[in-house]
N, C-alpha and C positions, 0 to 999 in steps of 0.2 A: 485512434481510439483503440483501447485494450479491450480484450475479452476477459471474463472471469477465468476461463481455461488457460489462457496466456499468463496470467498473473499467478495462477496455481502452479503451473509449471515452471516458472521463474523461480518460485520459492522452494520448490521441491528439488531444483537442480542445482542448489547452492552447495558449496564446501562448508564444513563445519564452522570455519572463522569468518564466513560472509554474511551480510545481511542485506535483505531487499528493502530499499528505500522508495516511498512514492511521493509524488507531489499531487496534491489534490485540492479541489476547490470546496470551501466549507463557507456558504453564504456569498459574500463578497471578498473573502480573503482565501489566499493561497497558503497552503501549509505543506511541509515536509515532514514525514514521518516513518519510522521503521515499521514494517508489516509485522504483526504478532499473531494474527489469525485470519483465516478464510473460511467462510461457510457461504451462505447465499450473499453476504455482503463481506466487506473486508474491514478489519481492526487495524489500527496503526498508532503507535506511540510517538508523539511529538516531545519536545523538551519539557512540556509542562503537563500534557493532558494524554488521557487514552481516548481516541476517537473510535467509536463503534459504528457500525452500519453504514459505513461509506459505500455508496453505489459505485460500481464500476464505471458509469458514465461521468463521474466526478474525478477520475484519475486523469491528470494532465501528461506526467511522465513517471518513469521508474528507472532505478539505477541500483546496480550492485556494489556494495561498499565492504 
């Protein structure tokens, strides 16, 4: 389980050429997207859509690419 502070710290600690990717649950589907913003919830862009208002409890994993 991740906290919003952990994900925010990971995003801030990236080098300019790195991106933070998360895998999250949306309904019954697992999706992977690049984190594009963090406020009280997370925003991530997948191949086709921008997913906003992702609650931190729905994040399964994160990876730096």
